C-alpha positions in Angstrom: 16.1 -16.1 -2.9 14.3 -18.2 -0.2 12.5 -21.7 -1.8 9.4 -20.9 -0.1 8.8 -17.5 -1.8 7.7 -16.8 -4.8 9.2 -14.1 -7.2 6.8 -11.3 -8.2 8.4 -12.4 -12.0 7.2 -16.1 -11.3 3.8 -14.9 -9.3 2.7 -13.0 -12.5 4.0 -15.9 -14.8 2.1 -18.5 -12.9 -1.0 -17.2 -12.7 -3.4 -15.4 -14.8 -5.6 -13.9 -11.9 -3.5 -10.9 -11.9 -4.6 -8.5 -14.2 -1.4 -6.5 -14.9 -2.6 -3.8 -17.4 -5.1 -2.0 -14.7 -2.8 -2.8 -11.7 0.9 -1.4 -13.0 0.7 1.1 -10.7 1.3 -1.7 -7.6 3.0 -3.7 -9.3 5.9 -0.9 -9.9 5.1 -0.5 -6.2 6.2 -4.1 -5.5 9.5 -3.2 -7.0 10.0 -0.1 -5.4 9.6 -2.2 -2.4 11.1 -4.9 -3.0 8.1 -6.6 -2.1 7.8 -10.9 -1.8 4.8 -12.7 -1.6 4.3 -16.4 -0.4 1.3 -17.4 -2.2 -1.0 -16.1 -5.1 -3.8 -15.2 -2.1 -1.4 -13.2 -0.5 -0.3 -11.1 -3.4 -4.0 -10.9 -3.9 -4.6 -9.8 -0.6 -2.1 -7.4 -0.2 -2.9 -5.8 -3.9 -6.7 -5.3 -2.1 -5.3 -3.6 0.6 -2.9 -1.5 -1.4 -5.6 -0.3 -3.7 -7.9 0.3 -0.8 -5.0 3.3 0.3 -5.3 3.7 -3.2 -8.9 4.8 -3.5 -8.3 7.5 -0.8 -5.6 9.0 -2.3 -7.3 9.7 -5.2 -10.4 10.7 -3.3 -8.5 13.0 -0.8 -7.4 14.6 -4.2 -10.9 14.9 -6.1 -12.7 16.1 -2.8 -9.5 18.5 -0.8 -7.3 20.7 -1.9 -5.7 20.8 1.0 -2.0 23.1 1.0 -1.0 21.8 4.7 -0.6 18.2 3.9 -0.2 15.6 1.2 -1.4 11.8 1.2 0.4 9.1 -0.9 1.5 5.2 -0.8 4.6 4.5 1.2 6.1 1.1 2.7 3.2 0.4 4.3 0.5 0.7 1.9 0.0 -3.1 1.7 -0.4 -3.5 5.8 -3.6 -4.3 7.7 -4.4 -1.9 10.5 -3.5 -4.7 12.9 -0.1 -4.7 11.2 0.4 -1.2 12.0 -1.0 -1.5 15.3 1.6 -4.1 16.3 4.6 -2.2 14.9 4.0 1.2 15.3 1.9 0.9 18.7 -0.8 2.8 18.5 -3.5 2.8 20.2 -7.4 1.8 19.6 -9.5 5.0 18.3 -6.9 6.7 16.5 -7.5 8.1 13.3 -6.9 5.3 10.1 -4.6 7.9 8.4 -1.1 9.2 8.8 -1.2 12.6 8.4 1.8 15.2 8.1 2.2 18.8 7.8 3.9 19.6 4.3 5.5 23.0 6.2 4.8 23.3 10.1 5.6 27.5 9.9 2.5 28.4 9.6 1.2 26.3 12.2 
């Protein structure tokens, strides 16, 4: 591991600012996607982004019963809008969320 990057274990073990019990889904997501953050500040920033997406997902399923598509976390759940735009070439004015149909046979 590079010396400038803290592992998740080191990051969690070195601070009380991270509330692991209430954010265990985020911690599990980090492990699943092999994320490494360079500082506690970056960890907290990425956690906040992930939690915004998590809230959107929860709200979607509380208010919508769509049979056409699902929303959920993926490997980009801790990215900023600017990171999406720079890598994916999104143009200004497009929606904040990507929607992928479950079944296109009925469209």
